[in-house]
N, C-alpha and C positions, 0 to 999 in steps of 0.2 A: 504493500497499500505508499502512495506517495506521499510528503507532508509537504507543504506550504509553510514557509520559513517568513517570520515576518520580516525579516530582514533584507528580504530577499526584495523588495518592493519601494518603489520610489513614488512621493506624491503622483507623479502622471502615472505609474504604473509599472515602468521600465523594470527591469533587474536591478539589484544592486546589490555589494559586498554583503556577503553573513556571513555573522555569529552567533553559527549554530548552537552553541554549548550555552548562551545567555537568552536569546529569544524565543518567545514561542511558537507552538507551532498547531495551523488551521489544515484541518479537514475540508476540504472545498467539492460542493456539484459532489460529482460523477464519485469524488470517494468517501463519499459519506452512504456506509453498507447496514446501515441500520435499520428496519425496518418502519420505523414510528420515531415523530419528532418533535419536541412543542417548539410553534416557530414565531416569528418577530416578525415583524414590518421594517422598514428603511425608520420609521418616525419611534420603533419601539413598541408599537401596537401587538398586544396578543393578537395571533392570527387563531392561536388552539393547537391542539394535539393533532395531526394530522399523520397521515404514510407520505416516504421522503419522495415517493416515483410527484406524487401529488404538488409537493414543495419544490421540486425543483421544474415541474413545468411553468408553476406559478414567475419563480423565478426568468426563467427562460422569456417568461409571455413581456417581462417588464427590461429585459437587458438584463436583468440584473445577476449576480451570485448568491448563492445559497450559503453560506459559512457558518462550521458549526462550531461556534462561542462557548459552549459548557458541554463538553461530552462524557461528565461526570453527573450532569444530572440526569434524571431517570421518569420520563424521558429523556435523550440530550436535545441540550437546546442548539436551538441555529435560527441565523438570522439571515432575509431577504436583501442584499446591500451592494454599493456597487464595493466589488474586492478592494479597488487601489486606494477608493475611498478609508473605507475602512482599515487599511493598514496604513495610513496617513496618519487617519485619526489615533492608533492605536501608538505612533510613534511620537505624537503630535504630546500624547498624555503622559505616555515615558516622561518625556524631555523635562515635561514640566515636576513631574514627582522627582526626580532626580536634582535638580535646579533646588528646589526646597528641602531635599536635605542637606542639601551643602550647608556647610558651616558655614556662618555669618561672621563676616573678619570684623576689627575695627582697622580705620584707615584714620591715617593724625597729616593734620595740615596747618602748618607753621604759618604764623603771621608776627613781624618785625610791628612792635608797634606804632613804627612810623613808616607803612605801607604804601608803596604810592599805587595810582592806580591801576598801570598795568599791571603790578605782580599779583595787587587785590582780583582781578580780572582772572589773569590765568588762573590763580588757584582753587577761584572758586569753578571756575569749567572741571579742574581735575577734583572736582568733587562731588558733583554734579556728578560728574561719571562713576565714582564709587557709590552714590545713594542709585544711579541705576543698574548697577552691575548685582545689588541686592548688599551691600554692606553699609555698616554704620560709620558715620564719623568724625571725629574729635576734632577742633577747631580751637587753637590754642594760640594765646599772646604772652610770649616769653617774655619779662622786664630785666635790665642787668643794673647794678648797684643804682644809680639814683632815676634812674626812669618810672622807680615802681613808683614816682609820684607822680609820675601821668597813667594813674589804673585806668581813670577817666576814658580816656581816650583810645586803652588797648577796648573795652569793656563795648562801646559807640561800634567799632570796627567788626566784634564779634553779633553786636544787633542788627548790622548792616549786611553782615556775611548770611545773618538766619533768613532775615529778608530776603536775596535773593534766592535762598533753596527754598523756601515756603511752599512752593507748587508740587516739590517734586518729595520736601520729609516733614517730619515731624521732632520738633525737641524731645528729646531723649531723656537728656540730662540737660536740667535749666542751667545758665551761666553763669559759673561760680568762683571764686578768687580760690588759687592754690598757691600759697605762702606767695614766689613772686611767678605764678602764671594764672592765668585767666582763661577759663577752658568752660566750651559747650560741645553735648554731643548732644549728633542728631541721627534717628534712621529714617531708611524708606517708610514713605506713605505711599502706597499702592492704591489707594482709592484715590489720590492727588494723581500722582505717576500716570495711571491713564485715563486723565482726563486731559492732562497735558498733552500726551501722544495723538488724542483723537484730536 
Protein backbone atom coordinates (compact mmCIF):
# COMPACT_ATOMS: atom_id res chain seq x y z
CA UNK A 1 0.00 0.00 0.00
CA UNK A 2 1.40 3.38 -1.05
CA UNK A 3 1.44 6.30 1.43
CA UNK A 4 1.38 10.02 0.78
CA UNK A 5 3.87 12.04 2.81
CA UNK A 6 3.00 15.50 4.07
CA UNK A 7 6.31 17.10 3.06
CA UNK A 8 6.11 15.72 -0.47
CA UNK A 9 3.87 18.56 -1.60
CA UNK A 10 4.21 22.30 -1.79
CA UNK A 11 1.24 24.74 -1.64
CA UNK A 12 0.96 24.41 -5.43
CA UNK A 13 0.65 20.64 -5.11
CA UNK A 14 4.03 19.97 -6.69
CA UNK A 15 6.43 17.43 -5.16
CA UNK A 16 9.02 18.76 -2.73
CA UNK A 17 11.73 17.29 -0.55
CA UNK A 18 10.44 15.04 2.21
CA UNK A 19 11.56 14.25 5.74
CA UNK A 20 9.83 10.89 6.13
CA UNK A 21 11.01 10.42 9.71
CA UNK A 22 9.00 13.39 10.98
CA UNK A 23 6.09 14.00 8.64
CA UNK A 24 2.67 12.35 8.96
CA UNK A 25 1.37 10.08 6.20
CA UNK A 26 -2.10 10.02 4.68
CA UNK A 27 -4.00 7.47 2.62
CA UNK A 28 -5.56 9.08 -0.41
CA UNK A 29 -8.47 8.06 -2.68
CA UNK A 30 -8.11 4.41 -3.83
CA UNK A 31 -5.52 3.76 -1.11
CA UNK A 32 -8.36 3.82 1.43
CA UNK A 33 -9.24 0.12 1.56
CA UNK A 34 -11.77 -0.05 4.41
CA UNK A 35 -15.39 -0.67 3.37
CA UNK A 36 -17.01 2.05 5.48
CA UNK A 37 -15.87 5.51 6.60
CA UNK A 38 -17.14 8.65 8.33
CA UNK A 39 -17.04 11.52 5.85
CA UNK A 40 -16.47 15.27 6.31
CA UNK A 41 -16.97 17.88 3.63
CA UNK A 42 -14.41 20.52 2.68
CA UNK A 43 -16.11 22.86 5.19
CA UNK A 44 -16.01 20.19 7.96
CA UNK A 45 -19.72 19.42 7.58
CA UNK A 46 -20.61 15.91 8.81
CA UNK A 47 -21.80 13.91 5.81
CA UNK A 48 -22.27 10.76 7.89
CA UNK A 49 -21.05 7.18 7.68
CA UNK A 50 -21.08 5.70 4.19
CA UNK A 51 -19.46 3.12 1.95
CA UNK A 52 -15.98 4.15 0.82
CA UNK A 53 -16.82 3.73 -2.87
CA UNK A 54 -19.73 6.17 -2.45
CA UNK A 55 -17.48 8.77 -0.80
CA UNK A 56 -14.92 8.32 -3.59
CA UNK A 57 -17.63 8.97 -6.15
CA UNK A 58 -18.68 12.15 -4.32
CA UNK A 59 -15.06 13.36 -4.28
CA UNK A 60 -14.64 12.63 -8.01
CA UNK A 61 -17.83 14.53 -8.86
CA UNK A 62 -16.49 17.57 -7.01
CA UNK A 63 -13.02 17.08 -8.59
CA UNK A 64 -11.55 16.76 -5.10
CA UNK A 65 -9.70 14.07 -3.15
CA UNK A 66 -10.78 11.72 -0.39
CA UNK A 67 -8.16 11.96 2.38
CA UNK A 68 -8.05 9.72 5.47
CA UNK A 69 -7.43 12.09 8.39
CA UNK A 70 -8.19 9.82 11.37
CA UNK A 71 -7.31 6.21 10.50
CA UNK A 72 -7.65 4.92 14.08
CA UNK A 73 -11.24 6.11 14.52
CA UNK A 74 -14.07 3.58 14.21
CA UNK A 75 -14.94 3.91 11.39
CA UNK A 76 -11.95 5.88 10.00
CA UNK A 77 -12.63 9.56 9.31
CA UNK A 78 -12.03 10.87 5.80
CA UNK A 79 -12.38 14.33 4.34
CA UNK A 80 -13.35 15.40 0.83
CA UNK A 81 -10.92 18.20 0.04
CA UNK A 82 -8.32 19.46 -2.42
CA UNK A 83 -5.25 17.52 -1.31
CA UNK A 84 -2.80 20.28 -2.23
CA UNK A 85 -4.77 22.74 -0.11
CA UNK A 86 -4.98 20.21 2.73
CA UNK A 87 -1.20 19.73 2.75
CA UNK A 88 -0.56 23.47 2.62
CA UNK A 89 -2.83 24.06 5.64
CA UNK A 90 -1.11 21.24 7.54
CA UNK A 91 2.33 22.71 6.87
CA UNK A 92 1.14 26.21 7.81
CA UNK A 93 -0.30 24.92 11.10
CA UNK A 94 2.89 23.01 11.95
CA UNK A 95 5.01 26.08 11.21
CA UNK A 96 2.86 28.17 13.57
CA UNK A 97 3.12 25.53 16.30
CA UNK A 98 6.92 25.35 15.96
CA UNK A 99 7.14 29.13 16.14
CA UNK A 100 5.01 29.20 19.29
CA UNK A 101 7.21 26.57 20.92
CA UNK A 102 10.37 28.58 20.39
CA UNK A 103 11.53 30.24 23.59
CA UNK A 104 11.02 33.97 23.63
CA UNK A 105 14.34 35.80 23.84
CA UNK A 106 15.19 39.07 25.54
CA UNK A 107 16.94 41.50 23.21
CA UNK A 108 18.60 44.64 24.54
CA UNK A 109 18.79 48.10 23.00
CA UNK A 110 21.12 50.60 24.70
CA UNK A 111 20.96 54.34 24.32
CA UNK A 112 23.35 57.05 25.44
CA UNK A 113 21.70 59.82 27.39
CA UNK A 114 22.56 62.16 24.52
CA UNK A 115 21.50 59.94 21.60
CA UNK A 116 21.10 61.82 18.32
CA UNK A 117 18.04 61.42 16.09
CA UNK A 118 19.77 59.21 13.50
CA UNK A 119 21.04 56.75 16.13
CA UNK A 120 17.68 56.75 17.90
CA UNK A 121 15.78 55.90 14.71
CA UNK A 122 18.33 53.23 13.79
CA UNK A 123 17.87 51.50 17.14
CA UNK A 124 14.09 51.82 16.99
CA UNK A 125 14.13 49.97 13.65
CA UNK A 126 16.16 47.16 15.22
CA UNK A 127 13.82 47.02 18.22
CA UNK A 128 10.77 46.83 15.98
CA UNK A 129 12.25 43.89 14.11
CA UNK A 130 13.01 42.11 17.40
CA UNK A 131 9.39 42.60 18.47
CA UNK A 132 8.03 41.41 15.11
CA UNK A 133 10.23 38.31 15.45
CA UNK A 134 8.44 37.56 18.72
CA UNK A 135 11.15 38.65 21.18
CA UNK A 136 10.99 40.94 24.19
CA UNK A 137 13.06 44.12 24.09
CA UNK A 138 14.77 45.81 27.01
CA UNK A 139 15.66 49.41 26.22
CA UNK A 140 18.02 51.16 28.59
CA UNK A 141 19.99 54.35 29.11
CA UNK A 142 23.27 54.08 31.04
CA UNK A 143 24.61 57.08 32.91
CA UNK A 144 28.28 57.61 33.74
CA UNK A 145 29.61 59.85 36.46
CA UNK A 146 27.82 63.17 36.64
CA UNK A 147 25.51 62.22 33.75
CA UNK A 148 23.22 60.77 36.44
CA UNK A 149 22.20 64.36 37.18
CA UNK A 150 20.36 64.32 33.83
CA UNK A 151 18.33 61.17 34.49
CA UNK A 152 15.13 62.91 33.34
CA UNK A 153 16.61 63.21 29.81
CA UNK A 154 17.09 59.42 29.70
CA UNK A 155 13.56 58.88 30.95
CA UNK A 156 12.16 61.19 28.27
CA UNK A 157 14.19 59.29 25.65
CA UNK A 158 12.72 55.97 26.74
CA UNK A 159 9.21 57.41 26.83
CA UNK A 160 9.75 58.52 23.23
CA UNK A 161 11.02 55.02 22.41
CA UNK A 162 7.89 53.41 23.93
CA UNK A 163 5.70 55.77 21.89
CA UNK A 164 7.50 54.69 18.70
CA UNK A 165 6.83 51.04 19.55
CA UNK A 166 3.26 51.25 20.83
CA UNK A 167 1.64 50.11 17.55
CA UNK A 168 3.23 46.63 17.82
CA UNK A 169 4.34 46.29 21.45
CA UNK A 170 3.12 46.62 25.01
CA UNK A 171 4.98 47.58 28.16
CA UNK A 172 5.98 44.40 29.98
CA UNK A 173 8.00 46.10 32.74
CA UNK A 174 7.42 49.84 33.20
CA UNK A 175 10.20 52.37 33.07
CA UNK A 176 12.28 52.31 36.25
CA UNK A 177 15.70 53.31 37.52
CA UNK A 178 18.22 50.58 38.36
CA UNK A 179 21.27 52.29 39.87
CA UNK A 180 22.94 54.16 37.02
CA UNK A 181 20.55 52.63 34.53
CA UNK A 182 17.03 53.57 33.45
CA UNK A 183 15.21 50.80 31.59
CA UNK A 184 11.88 49.65 30.19
CA UNK A 185 10.89 46.21 28.86
CA UNK A 186 8.48 45.74 25.95
CA UNK A 187 6.91 42.55 24.66
CA UNK A 188 5.07 41.78 21.41
CA UNK A 189 1.41 42.70 21.24
CA UNK A 190 -0.05 40.25 18.72
CA UNK A 191 -3.34 42.10 18.39
CA UNK A 192 -1.61 45.40 17.58
CA UNK A 193 0.89 43.69 15.23
CA UNK A 194 -1.93 42.17 13.17
CA UNK A 195 -3.65 45.55 12.85
CA UNK A 196 -0.42 47.26 11.78
CA UNK A 197 0.21 44.71 9.01
CA UNK A 198 -3.35 44.82 7.61
